[in-house]
C-alpha positions, 0 to 999 in steps of 0.5 A: 500500500501507498507505494508511490508515497513510500518511493518518494520518501526513499528518494529523499533519503528518508525511511519509507516505513517504520522499520519493523525488521529493527536493523542494527544501527551502525553509528556510535558516539565519537568515543566509540560507545553505543550508549550513555545513561541519562537521569532527567528531573534531577531538580535539586543539588541535594538530589544530584549529590545523592544520585551520583554518590549512590551510583558510585556505590552501585558501580554504575556510570551516570553520563548525564543528568538533566535539571528541568525546574528552570535555571532562573529558579536556582541561586548562582551558588547552587548552579556553581555547586552543580557544575562543580559536582558534575565535573567531579563525577565526570558527568555532563550537566544539562539545565533548563532555561526559563521562564516557559509557558507553565511559569507565564501568565498564560491561562491556556497552559493551565487548561485542558488544552494546555498540553498542546502548548507544552513548555514553549515560549509565549511572545518575544519578551519571553524568548529574550528572557530565556536567552538571558537564562542561557547566558546566566547559565553559561556565565556560571559554567553550564555548557548544556541546555534543554530546549523546549521551543523550536524558535529558541533552538534556531536562535541559540544555534544562530548565536553559536554560529555567530560567536555570541555563544561558545562553540562548545555549548550544546542543545538537547531538544525536550520530549515535551516538544512532542516530536514523534516521526523521522522528518520532525526530528530531522528538522531539529537536527538541521536546526542545530540540535545536538540530541533530540528526545522523541515522544517517550512511548514510541515503539521500537520500529518507530525509533529505528525509522528515526535513526535511519533519518538522522545521525545525531544522538537520540535520547530515549526513555526506558521508564517514566513517572505516572504523570507521563504514562508510568511505563517501565521498558527496562527489558527493551533497553538492550534493543533500544541501544542496538537500533538507536545508537548512539543513544542516551538511555533516560532512566530513573524517573519511574520512582517519582510522580511527575516531571518537573518536580523538586526531587529529594535526596531519597529520590536521587538514590532511588533514581540511581537504583533504577538506572542500575537495573537498566544498565544490568539489562543492557549488559545481560542481553546486549553485552557487546554494547559499550557505554561511555566512560566518565568524562570531565570535558564534554565537547559537542559530540558528533556521532560517527559510523563504526567504519569511520571510527576504526579508520580514525583510530588506525590513523 
């Protein structure tokens, strides 16, 4: 069915269907790794500290933590301590600019239709304020930012190209933007995203089709809090790594009630424990998969093919 449309998509270099055969990805991170572990909704310094300490006790590596409360909700000292903590543990820190629609005077975002707005920015002034929040984070040592608005992504990428932001600043597109197909995510890559988080509940053939369309890393949830579905797909984590590499496995949030909440010390510990289960599943059922080691300096990484990586290593 739909053969002419499928042929046209393939002519454009896009998948003609969801990849039900689940082909293995031939892409890897620049360090040769297939996957990294990311913990989202780490929204207090105390939770971040407990998370990284518990992960070390459990013998697992956390490659990235993401704060989703908002840079403008934290003091300068807190942000600096966050940066130092993540540097000590070789963990990348991603922080969220604000204020977003949920913090604005919007009545719509508080209504039953509000989910259609998501966390996007209302008006030019809010966009400017979000840029100022990025600048505040950069001033305090933050190098990675979670982007909730397509216009903001275009602008910060332009600023990076024009030297208004340093070239090593990275941008990750949030699942709250609602991207769920290869073409939408390809557009985000073309606009300067360094990684993209698809809608959280995509099936494996859908994820495989997205990987066919782009080369930048994907951020895929393996578990979620009840507020966004409550699913736990730890047993699918090995297959997600195989078909979506290079991929950040987003894990740990099934232990909290919702995204964006202030997280406690005990939340941090429980997130680490859930992450250890995800790592266990990958090692057990896809043992050849490689996880990135701890790093201190996080340059903007471009994924590469395994063949190209091998050639680079030989040279």
